[in-house]
C-alpha positions as CSV (number, residue, x, y, z in Angstrom):
1,M,-8.3,-12.1,-13.6
2,L,-9.5,-8.5,-13.7
3,L,-12.4,-9.4,-11.4
4,R,-9.9,-11.0,-8.9
5,A,-7.7,-7.9,-9.0
6,L,-10.7,-5.7,-8.3
7,V,-12.0,-7.9,-5.5
8,A,-8.4,-8.0,-4.0
9,F,-8.2,-4.2,-4.2
10,L,-11.6,-3.6,-2.5
11,A,-10.9,-6.2,0.2
12,L,-7.4,-5.2,1.2
13,P,-6.3,-1.6,0.6
14,G,-9.9,-0.5,0.0
15,V,-10.7,-1.4,3.6
16,V,-7.4,-0.4,5.2
17,A,-6.9,2.9,3.3
18,F,-10.5,4.1,2.8
19,V,-13.3,2.3,4.7
20,L,-11.7,2.1,8.2
21,P,-10.0,5.5,8.2
22,V,-13.1,7.3,6.9
23,W,-15.2,5.5,9.5
24,I,-12.7,6.5,12.2
25,G,-12.6,10.1,11.0
26,V,-16.4,10.5,10.6
27,S,-17.3,8.7,13.8
28,G,-14.8,10.7,15.8
29,G,-16.9,13.8,15.4
30,H,-14.0,15.8,14.0
31,G,-14.9,18.3,11.4
32,A,-13.1,18.0,8.1
33,G,-10.4,20.6,8.5
34,H,-7.5,20.9,6.2
35,A,-9.0,19.8,2.9
36,I,-6.3,21.1,0.5
37,P,-3.3,19.7,2.4
38,A,-5.3,16.4,2.8
39,A,-6.0,16.3,-0.9
40,A,-2.3,16.9,-1.6
41,L,-1.6,13.6,0.2
42,L,-4.7,11.6,-0.7
43,T,-4.3,12.2,-4.5
44,P,-0.8,11.0,-5.0
45,G,-1.3,8.2,-2.5
46,T,-4.3,7.0,-4.4
47,A,-2.6,7.4,-7.8
48,L,0.5,5.4,-6.5
49,L,-1.7,2.7,-5.1
50,I,-3.6,2.3,-8.3
51,W,-0.4,2.3,-10.3
52,C,1.0,-0.5,-8.1
53,V,-2.2,-2.6,-8.4
54,R,-1.9,-2.2,-12.2
55,E,1.8,-3.3,-12.2
56,F,0.8,-6.4,-10.2
57,Y,-1.9,-7.2,-12.7
58,V,0.0,-6.4,-15.9
59,A,3.6,-7.1,-15.2
60,G,3.1,-9.6,-12.3
61,R,0.2,-11.5,-13.8
62,G,-1.5,-11.6,-10.4
63,T,-3.1,-9.5,-7.7
64,L,-2.0,-7.9,-4.5
65,A,-3.9,-10.5,-2.5
66,P,-1.9,-13.3,-0.8
67,W,-4.4,-15.8,-2.2
68,D,-3.6,-14.7,-5.8
69,P,0.0,-13.4,-5.8
70,P,1.9,-12.2,-8.9
71,Q,3.4,-14.9,-11.0
72,H,6.4,-12.8,-12.0
73,L,8.5,-10.5,-9.8
74,V,7.3,-6.9,-10.3
75,T,10.2,-4.6,-10.9
76,S,8.6,-2.0,-13.2
77,G,6.8,1.3,-12.6
78,P,7.2,2.5,-9.0
79,Y,8.8,-0.8,-8.1
80,R,12.0,0.5,-9.7
81,L,12.4,2.9,-6.8
82,S,11.0,1.0,-3.9
83,R,10.3,-2.7,-3.2
84,N,7.1,-1.6,-1.4
85,P,5.5,1.4,-3.1
86,M,2.0,0.0,-2.6
87,Y,2.4,0.3,1.2
88,L,3.9,3.8,0.7
89,G,0.8,4.8,-1.2
90,V,-1.5,3.5,1.5
91,V,0.5,5.4,4.1
92,L,0.2,8.6,2.1
93,I,-3.5,8.1,1.9
94,L,-3.7,7.5,5.7
95,A,-1.6,10.7,6.2
96,G,-4.2,12.5,4.1
97,W,-7.0,11.3,6.3
98,C,-5.1,12.2,9.4
99,T,-4.6,15.7,7.9
100,L,-8.2,16.1,7.0
101,W,-9.6,15.1,10.4
102,G,-6.8,15.6,12.9
103,S,-8.1,12.6,14.8
104,R,-5.8,11.0,17.5
105,A,-7.4,7.7,16.9
106,L,-6.6,7.9,13.2
107,I,-3.0,8.8,13.9
108,I,-2.7,5.7,16.2
109,Y,-4.4,3.6,13.5
110,T,-1.9,4.9,10.9
111,A,1.1,4.1,13.2
112,L,-0.2,0.6,13.8
113,I,-0.7,0.0,10.1
114,M,2.8,1.2,9.4
115,I,4.2,-1.2,12.0
116,G,2.1,-4.0,10.6
117,F,3.3,-3.3,7.1
118,H,6.9,-3.4,8.1
119,L,6.5,-6.6,10.1
120,R,4.6,-8.2,7.2
121,V,7.3,-7.3,4.7
122,L,10.1,-8.6,7.0
123,L,8.4,-11.8,8.2
124,A,6.2,-12.9,5.3
125,E,6.7,-11.1,2.0
126,E,10.4,-11.0,1.7
127,P,10.9,-14.6,2.7
128,W,8.2,-15.6,0.2
129,A,9.8,-13.6,-2.6
130,R,13.2,-15.1,-1.9
131,R,11.7,-18.7,-2.1
132,R,9.5,-17.9,-5.1
133,F,11.9,-15.8,-7.3
134,G,15.4,-16.9,-6.0
135,A,18.3,-15.1,-7.7
136,E,16.0,-12.7,-9.5
137,W,14.8,-11.5,-6.0
138,D,18.3,-11.3,-4.6
139,A,19.4,-9.0,-7.5
140,Y,16.3,-6.9,-7.2
141,R,16.7,-6.6,-3.4
142,A,20.4,-5.5,-3.9
143,R,19.5,-2.6,-6.2
144,V,16.2,-1.3,-4.9
145,P,15.6,-0.1,-1.3
146,R,12.8,-1.7,0.8
147,W,11.0,1.6,1.3
148,F,12.5,4.6,-0.4
149,I,16.0,5.1,1.0
C-alpha cells in the first residue's frame, strides 16, 4: 500500500502543486524573485500536504487517489480543523510559486485550481463521503468546517 500512496502522491498533488507550476514559472522567463516569502508559503504548504497524505495512509488505510480512497473517514491530524486541509496545503504551495515568480499565468493557474478544488469537493467528494460514511460523515461535517472557517 505504501507504493500506491507514493504513486498517488506523485501523480496528483505532485503534478498539480510542483511539476506544472514550476514549468509555468520557469517557462515564463520570470526570474526567481521573492525567495524568502515564497519559502514561507512553500514550506508549510508542503508539510501540510505530506501530513495529510500520511493521515490518509495511516488513519484512512488508503490513498488520496480516487482509485484507492481511504477505507475509514479521516478526522485526525489537520482534518480536525478542516475537512479539506490537503487542498489548502496545495493552495499554499501554489501561492509560494506565485510569490517566487510573480507570473500572471501562474496566478491564473492557481485561481483555476482553487475553483476546481471547490467544485470537486461540492460535486464529488462530499456526496461520496456521505454515501460511504453516512452518519459518521454527517457528524464530522457538522463539527468541522469545509475549508478553515
